[in-house]
C-alpha positions as CSV (number, residue, x, y, z in Angstrom):
1,X,17.3,172.3,54.8
2,X,18.9,169.5,56.1
3,X,18.0,166.3,54.3
4,X,16.9,163.4,56.9
5,X,19.2,160.8,57.5
6,X,18.1,157.6,56.3
7,X,21.1,155.3,57.5
8,X,19.6,156.2,61.2
9,X,16.0,154.9,60.3
10,X,17.4,151.4,59.0
11,X,17.2,149.9,62.2
12,X,16.2,150.6,65.9
13,X,12.3,151.1,65.8
14,X,10.6,153.8,68.1
15,X,11.2,156.9,68.8
16,X,14.6,157.7,71.2
17,X,14.0,160.0,73.9
18,X,11.2,160.4,76.0
19,X,10.6,164.1,75.4
20,X,9.7,162.9,72.0
21,X,7.2,160.2,73.6
22,X,5.4,163.1,75.6
23,X,5.0,164.7,72.3
24,X,3.4,161.7,70.5
25,X,1.4,160.2,73.2
26,X,-2.4,161.0,73.1
27,X,-3.9,163.7,74.8
28,X,-7.7,163.3,76.0
29,X,-7.3,159.9,76.1
30,X,-9.6,157.7,77.7
31,X,-9.6,153.7,77.6
32,X,-12.8,152.0,76.2
33,X,-12.0,149.0,78.6
34,X,-11.4,148.7,82.2
35,X,-8.5,146.7,83.4
36,X,-10.3,143.6,83.7
37,X,-12.6,144.0,80.7
38,X,-9.4,144.4,78.8
39,X,-8.2,141.1,79.8
40,X,-11.5,139.3,78.8
41,X,-11.5,140.9,75.5
42,X,-7.7,140.3,75.3
43,X,-8.1,136.5,75.9
44,X,-11.2,136.2,73.3
45,X,-9.2,137.6,70.7
46,X,-6.4,135.7,71.6
47,X,-8.3,132.3,71.1
48,X,-10.2,133.9,67.9
49,X,-6.9,134.6,66.5
50,X,-5.2,131.1,67.4
51,X,-8.2,129.2,65.8
52,X,-8.2,131.6,62.8
53,X,-4.9,131.1,61.9
54,X,-5.1,127.3,62.4
55,X,-7.7,126.8,60.2
56,X,-6.6,129.6,57.5
57,X,-3.1,128.3,56.8
58,X,-3.4,124.7,58.2
59,X,-1.1,125.1,61.4
60,X,-1.0,123.3,64.5
61,X,-0.3,125.2,68.0
62,X,3.2,123.4,69.3
63,X,5.7,124.4,72.2
64,X,8.1,126.7,71.3
65,X,11.6,127.4,73.2
66,X,12.3,130.3,75.8
67,X,16.1,129.4,75.5
68,X,18.3,128.3,73.3
69,X,22.2,127.6,72.7
70,X,24.5,130.1,71.4
71,X,26.4,127.4,69.1
72,X,22.8,126.3,67.4
73,X,22.4,129.2,65.3
74,X,18.7,129.5,65.8
75,X,18.4,132.6,67.9
76,X,17.1,135.6,65.7
77,X,19.8,138.5,65.5
78,X,16.8,140.6,64.1
79,X,18.7,143.3,62.5
80,X,22.1,142.5,60.5
81,X,24.0,145.0,62.0
82,X,24.4,143.4,65.3
83,X,22.8,146.4,67.4
84,X,20.4,144.1,69.1
85,X,22.1,141.1,71.0
86,X,20.3,138.4,73.2
87,X,20.1,138.2,77.1
88,X,23.1,135.2,77.8
89,X,24.0,133.2,80.7
90,X,25.8,130.0,81.5
91,X,23.1,127.2,82.2
92,X,23.5,123.6,83.6
93,X,24.7,123.6,87.6
94,X,27.4,121.1,88.0
95,X,28.5,120.4,84.0
96,X,31.8,122.0,82.8
97,X,31.8,123.7,80.5
98,X,28.2,125.0,81.4
99,X,25.9,125.8,78.4
100,X,26.3,129.0,76.8
101,X,22.1,129.9,76.8
102,X,20.6,132.7,75.5
103,X,16.9,134.1,75.6
104,X,15.3,133.8,72.4
105,X,14.5,137.1,70.2
106,X,12.4,135.7,68.6
107,X,11.6,131.5,67.3
108,X,12.2,132.4,63.4
109,X,14.7,130.0,62.7
110,X,13.7,127.4,65.2
111,X,10.4,127.2,63.6
112,X,11.7,126.1,60.0
113,X,13.8,123.4,61.8
114,X,10.8,122.4,63.9
115,X,8.6,121.7,60.8
116,X,10.7,118.8,60.0
117,X,10.7,117.6,64.1
118,X,7.2,117.7,63.5
119,X,6.8,115.9,60.5
120,X,4.9,118.6,58.5
121,X,4.5,118.1,54.6
122,X,3.7,120.4,51.8
123,X,0.7,122.9,53.1
124,X,1.0,121.9,56.6
125,X,2.8,124.1,59.5
126,X,3.0,124.9,63.0
127,X,2.0,127.7,65.4
128,X,3.6,128.9,68.7
129,X,2.5,131.2,71.3
130,X,6.3,132.4,71.7
131,X,7.6,134.6,74.5
132,X,10.7,136.4,74.1
133,X,13.3,139.4,75.3
134,X,14.5,142.0,73.5
135,X,16.9,144.2,75.7
136,X,18.0,146.6,73.4
137,X,14.9,148.1,72.1
138,X,14.3,151.8,73.2
139,X,10.7,151.6,75.6
140,X,8.3,153.5,74.2
141,X,4.0,153.5,73.6
142,X,4.8,150.5,71.0
143,X,8.1,148.7,72.0
144,X,9.0,146.7,74.8
145,X,11.7,144.4,76.3
146,X,9.0,141.7,76.7
147,X,7.8,140.5,73.1
148,X,4.9,137.9,72.7
149,X,4.5,137.0,69.1
150,X,2.3,134.1,67.3
151,X,5.5,132.9,65.6
152,X,4.1,130.6,62.8
153,X,5.7,128.4,59.8
154,X,4.5,126.6,56.8
155,X,6.0,124.0,54.6
156,X,5.9,125.1,50.8
157,X,6.6,123.8,47.4
158,X,9.4,125.4,45.1
159,X,6.5,126.6,43.0
160,X,5.2,128.5,45.9
161,X,8.0,130.9,46.0
162,X,6.3,133.6,44.3
163,X,4.6,136.9,45.2
164,X,1.0,135.9,44.1
165,X,1.3,133.0,47.1
166,X,2.6,135.5,49.2
167,X,-0.3,137.8,48.6
168,X,-2.8,135.0,49.3
169,X,-1.3,134.0,52.5
170,X,-1.3,137.6,53.7
171,X,-5.0,138.3,52.8
172,X,-6.0,135.4,55.0
173,X,-3.7,136.5,57.9
174,X,-5.5,140.0,57.5
175,X,-9.3,138.3,57.2
176,X,-8.5,136.7,60.7
177,X,-6.8,139.5,62.4
178,X,-10.0,141.7,61.2
179,X,-12.3,138.9,62.4
180,X,-10.7,139.1,65.8
181,X,-11.4,142.9,66.1
182,X,-14.9,142.6,65.1
183,X,-15.6,139.8,67.2
184,X,-14.1,142.0,70.3
185,X,-16.8,144.5,69.1
186,X,-19.5,142.2,69.2
187,X,-18.5,141.1,73.0
188,X,-17.8,145.0,73.8
189,X,-20.0,147.3,72.1
190,X,-18.3,150.4,73.1
191,X,-15.4,149.5,71.0
192,X,-17.6,149.9,67.9
193,X,-19.5,153.0,69.4
194,X,-16.3,155.1,69.8
195,X,-16.3,157.0,66.8
196,X,-12.6,155.1,65.5
197,X,-12.7,154.4,61.9
198,X,-13.6,150.3,61.3
199,X,-11.0,147.9,60.2
200,X,-10.2,147.9,56.6
201,X,-11.6,144.8,54.9
202,X,-8.5,144.8,52.3
203,X,-4.8,145.3,52.5
204,X,-3.1,147.5,49.8
205,X,-0.2,146.1,48.3
206,X,2.8,147.9,47.9
207,X,6.4,147.5,47.3
208,X,9.2,149.0,49.1
209,X,10.6,150.7,45.8
210,X,7.0,151.8,44.8
211,X,6.8,153.9,48.1
212,X,10.3,155.1,47.6
213,X,9.2,156.3,44.2
214,X,6.7,158.4,45.6
215,X,8.3,159.8,49.0
216,X,12.1,159.5,47.5
217,X,13.6,162.3,50.2
218,X,11.8,160.7,53.1
219,X,13.6,158.0,55.5
220,X,11.4,154.9,56.0
221,X,9.3,155.5,58.9
222,X,8.3,158.9,57.6
223,X,7.4,157.1,54.0
224,X,5.4,154.6,55.9
225,X,3.8,157.3,57.9
226,X,2.9,159.1,54.7
227,X,1.5,156.3,52.8
228,X,-0.9,155.1,55.6
229,X,-2.6,158.5,55.3
230,X,-3.9,157.2,51.9
231,X,-4.1,153.3,52.6
232,X,-4.8,152.5,56.0
233,X,-3.6,149.1,56.2
234,X,-0.9,148.0,53.8
235,X,1.4,145.3,53.2
236,X,4.9,146.5,51.9
237,X,6.9,143.6,49.9
238,X,10.7,143.7,49.7
239,X,12.3,144.6,52.7
240,X,16.1,143.9,53.2
241,X,17.7,144.5,49.4
242,X,19.0,148.2,48.6
243,X,16.3,150.2,46.7
244,X,16.8,152.5,44.3
245,X,18.5,155.1,46.6
246,X,21.0,152.4,47.6
247,X,19.3,151.9,50.9
248,X,17.2,149.0,52.2
249,X,13.8,150.0,53.0
250,X,14.7,148.5,56.5
251,X,17.5,146.4,57.8
252,X,16.4,142.6,57.9
253,X,18.0,139.3,59.0
254,X,20.1,137.5,56.3
255,X,19.2,134.1,57.0
256,X,15.4,133.8,57.1
257,X,13.4,136.1,54.7
258,X,14.3,136.1,51.2
259,X,14.7,139.3,50.1
260,X,17.1,139.2,47.4
261,X,15.1,137.1,44.7
262,X,14.5,138.9,41.8
263,X,10.3,140.2,41.2
264,X,8.8,142.5,39.0
265,X,7.1,145.8,40.3
266,X,3.5,146.7,38.6
267,X,4.8,149.0,36.2
268,X,7.2,146.2,34.6
269,X,10.5,147.2,36.5
270,X,12.6,144.6,38.3
271,X,12.4,144.3,42.2
272,X,13.5,142.0,44.6
273,X,12.0,140.5,47.7
274,X,9.3,137.4,48.7
275,X,9.0,139.3,52.0
276,X,6.9,142.0,53.7
277,X,5.2,143.7,56.6
278,X,1.6,144.6,57.7
279,X,1.4,147.8,58.7
280,X,-1.7,149.9,59.9
281,X,-2.9,153.4,60.8
282,X,-3.5,153.5,64.5
283,X,-6.4,155.9,64.9
284,X,-5.6,156.2,68.8
285,X,-2.1,157.0,68.7
286,X,-2.3,158.8,65.5
287,X,0.8,156.8,64.0
288,X,2.0,154.1,61.9
289,X,1.8,150.5,63.8
290,X,3.4,147.5,62.8
291,X,1.7,144.5,63.2
292,X,3.4,141.5,61.6
293,X,6.9,140.8,59.3
294,X,6.7,137.6,57.4
295,X,8.0,136.1,54.2
296,X,8.9,133.2,52.1
297,X,12.1,132.0,53.5
298,X,15.5,131.5,52.0
299,X,16.7,128.5,49.6
300,X,20.2,127.4,50.1
301,X,21.1,129.7,47.1
302,X,19.6,132.3,48.5
303,X,20.8,132.0,51.9
304,X,24.6,132.1,50.8
305,X,23.8,135.4,48.6
306,X,22.4,136.9,51.5
307,X,24.8,136.2,54.0
308,X,27.4,137.1,51.5
309,X,26.0,140.5,51.3
310,X,25.6,141.1,54.9
311,X,29.3,139.8,55.5
312,X,28.2,137.2,57.9
313,X,29.7,134.2,55.7
314,X,31.2,132.4,58.8
315,X,27.7,131.9,60.3
316,X,27.2,129.4,57.4
317,X,28.9,126.7,59.5
318,X,26.4,127.0,62.3
319,X,24.3,124.0,62.6
320,X,20.8,125.9,61.3
321,X,22.4,127.2,58.2
322,X,24.0,123.7,57.7
323,X,20.6,122.1,57.6
324,X,19.6,124.7,55.1
325,X,22.6,124.1,52.9
326,X,22.4,120.4,53.3
327,X,18.6,120.2,52.3
328,X,17.7,118.9,55.9
329,X,14.8,121.3,56.6
330,X,12.2,122.4,53.9
331,X,11.2,125.2,52.1
332,X,9.0,127.1,53.8
333,X,6.8,130.4,54.5
334,X,6.6,132.2,58.4
335,X,6.2,135.1,60.3
336,X,5.4,136.8,63.6
337,X,2.4,138.5,64.3
338,X,2.8,140.8,67.6
339,X,0.5,140.1,69.9
340,X,0.4,142.9,72.2
341,X,0.7,145.1,69.3
342,X,-2.3,143.2,67.9
343,X,-4.4,143.4,71.0
344,X,-3.4,147.3,71.6
345,X,-4.9,147.9,67.5
346,X,-8.0,146.0,68.2
347,X,-9.1,147.2,71.7
348,X,-8.2,150.9,70.7
349,X,-5.2,151.5,73.3
350,X,-2.5,154.0,73.6
351,X,-0.1,151.9,75.1
352,X,1.3,148.1,74.8
353,X,1.6,148.4,78.7
354,X,-2.4,148.3,79.1
355,X,-2.2,145.2,77.3
356,X,1.0,143.7,78.7
357,X,3.1,143.5,82.1
358,X,6.5,144.1,81.2
359,X,9.2,146.9,83.1
360,X,8.8,150.6,82.3
361,X,10.9,153.1,83.2
362,X,9.5,155.8,85.6
363,X,9.9,158.8,83.4
364,X,7.7,156.9,80.9
365,X,5.2,155.6,83.6
366,X,4.8,159.4,84.7
367,X,4.4,160.7,80.9
368,X,1.7,157.9,80.8
369,X,-0.2,158.8,84.1
370,X,-0.3,162.7,82.8
371,X,-2.0,161.4,79.6
372,X,-4.3,159.4,81.4
373,X,-3.1,156.0,80.3
374,X,-2.4,153.5,83.0
375,X,0.1,150.7,82.6
376,X,-0.3,147.5,84.1
377,X,2.4,146.5,86.7
């Protein structure tokens, strides 16, 4: 029997052909909300989550860039293998040379520098209504080229750089998301009456190394699918550093999350990483469903270690990296919560296109129509 290729699973989310998409999209689906009801519920959830995150994490909503310059080094490269590049264009009519502008793929690095710009102290932070373009995604039921996130960041102290602090922040975020789902059910009772399992009150915390122990022969996505059968909402700790099999759980950029700092697994073994992802089992799609990636950010020491491992030492000369190395921006924790992903989960939708307007290939729209899934255009 051929072993699954773990290397092929380290970057590039989703399935890879529309024949596969046709197999995984649910049959017998019927949306619980009309398109207009969906918009009412969506904006109620949006307001609830933004207010809740501000309250629970002490965050202030701020403006966020859609465009940055290449030379700033603040664009998110997503996976350090270079497989996903940003949309880039010359900007500035009448100047020479024109600006090398890029559409953001996420505001991960910008946020940390922005903490200093907005004068945030320890325990204070910012939240953003971030929009981005990721042109190198395969477009399936839960990945699109248009990305919307609550990209948030909060100043921490050196003493906060530990797993207990990380878990506490994650629990607060989860309580807000679950509360938003129940708020939507209060407004639209059909969401609660549809027979789907209720949102889990608690997350299960597992290190990526523990999940590998349980399923040593499975690639990452299959491991996640398997663990979600037993625990329908999990936070997977330690994403980016190679595990016992020699592969990271998933590739993670080297210059924001700290995935190299040592920690201790529940059984006493050494582990790595102060970051992780919230994943849930989506009872509509019957698939794994990622809601957020987040983590305690690198120090100047762990930045250098991770950039060396990634073979990206030349990037340390960029302004963002220099700001970390010269202590011009604070220690922080932060993450990006997928807005459309969250709406899809909380409003019991089968496809991202039901809650966001973007581009989809004709073959995908045809498959959706056959499954009674109608995407917005």
